[in-house]
N, C-alpha and C positions, 0 to 999 in steps of 0.2 A: 484272858487278856491277851497273852502275847497273840492267838489267835485272831483276836480283832485288829490288832495293830497290822497284823501282817494282810489279812483282806484289805484294810480301810488304804493300806498303802499301793496294793494291787489296784484297786479301782482307782486311785488318785494317777498312775500311770496312765491308766486306760483314759482315762478323764483327757489328760495331758495330749495322749494321743491323739484322741478325737479331734480334739480343738486344733489341734496342730496340723492336723489332716483338711479340715475344713480351713484354716486358714490359707496354704496351699492350694487349696481347690479353687478358693477366691481370687489368688495374686494370679494362678494359671488361667481362667477362666479371662481374668480382665485384659492380661497380655495379649492372649489370643484374638478378642477383640479389637484390642488397640493395634497389634500388628497385623494383623489379617481383618480390614472391614468386612463388615456384612456385606453379601449382595443385595439389592436393592430386588424386590420383591420382579419377578419379570411374567409381563402380562401376555398371552399369546393371543394372538389377532387372525380371526380365518378368515380367508378369502376365498369367495366362491370364483371357480374358473370354468367359463360356460364355451367349450370348446368343440369342433365337430370331429371327433376320431374317426368316424363313419359317415358315408352320404356323399354329398357332390364335394366336398371341400375337404375329405378325409386326409388328403396328403399335406394340404397346408396347414393343417389342426393338429396332426402327429408333431410337425416341426414347429409351429408356436409352442407346445406343451412342453417340448424340449429347451426352448428358450426361457419359459418361466420358471423350470428347475433350476434352471444353471445362474438367473436372477435370483430365485429364492436363496440360494445357498450365499450368493453373493451379499443380498441385504441383510441377512440374518450374522453374516460375518461382521460386516460392517457395523451391524447395531451391538453386537458384542464387544468390537476393538472401542468402539466409542463409549459402551458405558452406557449405552441407551437403554431402559428397563422395557423392552418390548422383543418380540420375536414373532414371526408371520409364518403361517401353515396355508398351505392349498388344499380346497378341495375340489378335485378336477370333475367334471361331469361331460359327459359327451351328448352333444346337442343333435347329432345324425345331420347337421346339417337343416334342421328342420324347426321354422317358427314354433309349430306348438310344443313339441319335444322342447324348446329352449323355454319358452314359457313356463311350462310344466317345472322342471329343475330348478328356475329361478324361484319360482315357489315355495316348491319344496325346501329349498336350501334358507329363503329366507323365515320360512316358518319354523326353521332350526335355529334361529339367530341370525344366520348372516348378514350383513348389511353393504360389505363390499364386494363388489364383483369385476373380475377382468371379463370381454369378451361381450356378447357373442361376437364371431367374425364377419357373417354377413348382416346387411343392412334390413333384411327381411325377419331374422331373428331378434335382433336390436328394437326394431320396431314394434313387434310382438311386446317385447318384454316392458321398453317403454309405456306401451297402450297399457298393461297390466297395472305397473306402476300409478299411472294417472287415476285410472279407472278406480285402484282401492286405496290410492292417499298412501303409496307404499313407498316409505323414505329410504333409498339407498345412495352409494355412489359408485357409477359405472364407469369404465375406460374401456373403451374397442381399440382394438390394433388395426382395425381394417376395414370397418365401416366408413363407406364414401356417400351413401345417397345424401343428396342436398335435401332431400324433404324433412331429414330428421336432425335438420339443423334447429335447436331449440336453445332457449337461455335456461337451464334447469341444471341437474345434477349428472349427467350424462357427459362424457367427454368423448371425443375421438381422435386418435393421434396420428392419422392420415388426415391427408386433404382430400376435402369434399369434390365430386368429381366436375364439375365445372372446369376444374384443370385438366382432369383426364381427356375430358373430350377435345379440350384446345391442345391438348399434347396431339390426341390422332388424328387431329385434323391437319397440324402443320406435317406430321410426318406422311400422311397422304399426300399433302402438296410438294412434298420434298421428292418424294417417287414416283410423280409427275401421273399420279390417278387422277382421273378427270370425269369418272361416273363410278356411283359407290352402292355398292348392297350392303344392307346391315340385316343380321339373324341376330335375336337377341331373346334372351332369356326371360319371359314376361314375369317379372314379378318387381317388388318395389326396387331394388338396385338395378335392373336390367334394363325396362323400359325408361327411367331416367337419363341412366347412361347412354343410350341410344339417342334419344330425344335430343340430347346436349348435344354429341357427337354430330346428329344430323344438321343441329342449326349453326355450329360450328365451321362443321365445314361448307354450307354452303355461304358462309360470309364470306368464304375467302374462294368462291367462285367452283366449288364441285357439287356436279348435279349427284342428289341422292337417289335413286334409281326408284329402288325398294326400300321398305323396312318391315322386316318380317319377323315377329312374334310368333314362340313356342310357350308351351306348357311345361316347366319343369320337371312336374309330377310324371307325368307320361309322354315325353318326347318323342313325334315320330318323324326322325331323321330323314327316311327314306324318301319320305314324301316330299320335306322340304329340301331335300337335295335337287329333287325332280324339279321341284319347282324355281329354284334358283339356278338351276343349269339352263332351264327354258330361256329366262331372264337373259343370261350371259349369250346365248343364242342367238336370241333376239337383238341383243344391243349389238352384237359383232355384225349380222345382217345389216342394222343399220349405218354401218362404217366404224364403229368404236372398234378401235383396237384393242387386243387381248391383255397388253402391258398396261391399259391405259383403264382398266376395270380392276378396283378394289372389292373385295371381301372381307368385312369386318365382321367377326364372331364374338360376341357380346354373351360369354356361357361363363359358369363353373367347369368343374371337370367333365361334366356331362356332355361337353360340347366336344371332347374328344370324339367321341363316338359319328360326330359328324363329320368329321373329317375321315374318318373311316369308309363310311360311306362314301364320301366325296373321290377318295383316292383313286379307283376304276376307273371313273370318268375323265377323259383325256381333256376337256377344256377346262379343269378345276388347276392343272398343271400348268398352266398358260396365263392364269391371271396371278394379281398380289394379293396375299392374304393377311391379315392384322386378326391380333385378339385383343386383350383388357390384361386387367391385373386380376381378372376371375381366372386365368388361364397361365399366366405368368408363371414358370419355374414349374409346373405341374408334373409332377414324378407318374401321374398315368399316361402324360404324352411323352416322354420318354422313355415308358415301359412298354407300349403299344406300338410294335416295329410299323406297322400300314399307317399309322398316322405321323409316327416320328420321320418317315420318310418322307411325305407329303412336304410335313412341317421344312424339312431341310431343302427339299426340291425349290420350293416357292419360296424359301425364307420365310416364315411365317411370325413377323413383326409382334411380340404382347408388349405391353406397356405397363409399369408398375413404379409407384414411389420408391426412392432410392436416395441413400446417406452412407457414404464407404467413410465409415470412421475405425481406428484401432479395434474399438471393443466389437463393430462390428463384423470385422476379420477374424477375431478369435470366435465368435459366435457362430459364423458363417461354416467355420471349419471343423469346431469342436462338434454340432450339429451334424454336419455332412458326416463326419467320421462315425457318428451314433445310428444314423438311422439310413446310410447310404444313398442318400439323394441330396441336391441342392438344395437349403431350407430358402425359402421366399423373404425378401424384405420385411413383409410383416410381422414375420419372429423377429427380428431387431427390433421394431416397434415396441412385440409385447415384452421385450425384457425392460424399455424404459415404462411402459405401462403398471408392470408391478414395482420399480424404483419410485416413481412419483407418486404412486397411491400410498406406498410403505413411510414416505417422508412427510405427506401431509397428515398422515394420521398420528406420529409423531410431533409434528408440529403444532397438532390440534390437543396434544396432551393425553390423545389415548383414543381409542375408537368409538367412545360415548356419546360425544355431540356430532354427528353426523353432519350436520348444517356444515358446522366449522368445517370439516375435513374439506369438504366441496368446496367452501369459500377459498382454501387455502392453495388446491390444485393449479390456478390458473399463477401464485406466486411462488409455488415449488418450481413450476418450469422455467419463471425467471431467472432462477439460480442454478437452472442442474441444465450439465449437457451431458448428454447418454449415447448410448449406442446409433440411433438414428441422427445422432449432431442437435442441434441447439434448435429446440421445440417454440414455435411460436403460435399461440392460439387466438384465433378469431374472436368475435364477439358472442357468439355461438359455443365457444370450447372446442372446437375443429380446427385442425393446424391449417395454419393459412398459408399453404404453398409450399412446394419443395420440388428437387428434384426429380427426374424420373429416369428409371433405366430403360432402354430398348433390347429386349430378347429374343433372340430367337433359340431355335433348335440347330446343333451341328453333329454331323458324324464324327466323335470324339477317334476311334479306331473301328474299323472295321464292325457293323451289326451294332455298335453302342452309341448310344445318343445322349446327349447332353446341352443343357442349357448355356448359352453365350451371350452377355453384353456386347452387343455391337454398336450400339450409339446411346446417347444420351439426351435428356431435354435440360436446359440450362434453365432454371426458373429466373435466375438474374437479369438474364439479356433475351430470354424468350424466344430461343431458337433451338434446332435440334443440331447437334454436335455428333459427328461419327468419329470412333474411338478407333485407334491402331491395335488395341490388345485389350480383351477382355481382365478387369483388374483382380479377379477372383478367379482365372482361369486355372492357374498353378499354386499349389499350397507352399506358403512361405517356408523356409528351411526355419525360422523360427516363428512361432506364433506369439503374437503381441499378447502382453499381459496387461492391457489396459482395464481400467475401471472407472466409472462415472466420475465427471468432476463436481465439484459440491462447493459452491461459494459457501462456506461456514458462518462466515461473520451474519451475511445476512440471513442464512438459517438459525442462526442461533439468536437472531433479534425476533423471530418468527414465533419462539419457543415460549408457551405461557409461564407468567411468573411463580411458579409453583418450583420447587426445589428438585429440576429436573438435573441429573450429573452435567456435568463440564465435560464434553470429549477430549478425550486424548489418545492419540496414537497407539500408545503401547500401556495399558490397563494395568494396574499395580494389583498384587496376586489376590486374591478373596477367599473367605472361608463362607461356607454356608451356616445360617442359624442350626442346619439339622446336625451338622458336624459338630458343632460348638456342644450342642444338647448330649449328643453320644459321650462325648469327653467328659461330660458333667457326673451324667450316669455311670459311667466306669469308672471314675475316682470314687464317688459315693458308695459304690458298692465293694471297692478294695476296704475303703474306711471301716465298712462295716464288716467285712471278713477280717480285718485285724480285730477289731472289738470282740468278735464273738470266740476268736482263738486264745486272746487274751484272759479272756473269762473264764475259760476252759482250764487254764493252766491254775 
């Protein structure tokens, strides 16, 4: 009897202990969930980056990818700080500056479920990808940082954040005129981009009284620059014999980095150091040009002028020096635009409520650029989703120290006034003592108005501390195990 009573009292104590432990467990779990709100489930969105890490735009592609990596870090931090449940990752692929490779990589990533893309850089590559999309009915959103061929201007889900080449052709013509060029020879890369820019440049030059003596195309896959140099040399000799002065002859090389080999072939010929040289955005800021001594010396001697879209902002300064310190050469302005491409695409995906509605994301991009001011300044798109004009920088190569060459801005085209303005100093020539810590400006009132009516968290600059559901579950399991251990220990007594 006494034994029965003792066992009953022990069992009662155990029951009370277990009940008390469970009560404490419930109170603690609820307190954790109240004090530390559970984080919303984060959706990871993959973006394909089709960039040339090899081939005729290799040095451009490497700089642009570095800009994308900076943008990725900035975007994901902004998402976390503002409590948006989205994070982004990049799948970078090397197109080798080849349209066939670009299309193949696009199809592979599309087959893996990727629907959002940045790049390709060249119009030939982008045109091939657009053709594949149209032929197979593939639905995706693409933003290119550097494709400029007017032939690709369509009302679709492909956006291009540089201005089309109607603007660059005009800038080149004005530059020729300002330099006193009366007769022009054009050598161009015979692809979707080069041929059209050459035609536009020819037309714009003739409008303002410049005679285009010849426009010569070459096969970018197998250029014979030795023969081409001799052909141009013969044209120069004929013009001079007819009374045209050397300083009145302009040579415009419209190429990618393979065109640097034309300079190498031309350098030993004395005629080429007496005329005026010009390039385009395909060679502006080329690291191959500054890294090839023979070409760099000729470029510096003749003041080889290259045009490229340009916008100087504090963000651009931060990116320029961060990237230059990383890769060892000056990044091109398209790198700055790549930074904006990722931001705008990410914001459009968030505004659409996520990546599922591709059509909605495409529809929102023009609305996002209206409320966004980024590294390349304010973006205004035309009816085809291409940038509606911009300023241009005029770059040349200078010998900055004995035997060392670098690109320098010597003038700019002012879009607002439609004229070439000489600059006394390159604003990016010297690294500032303090690098700006600027980030894009987003009109949050307008952005929030775009969000779907679903319970998307309201942004706040300093998010409250949060605890994950996994951590709460772990705490509960530990407490249950402690309670069970206590129970069995008391039973053994």
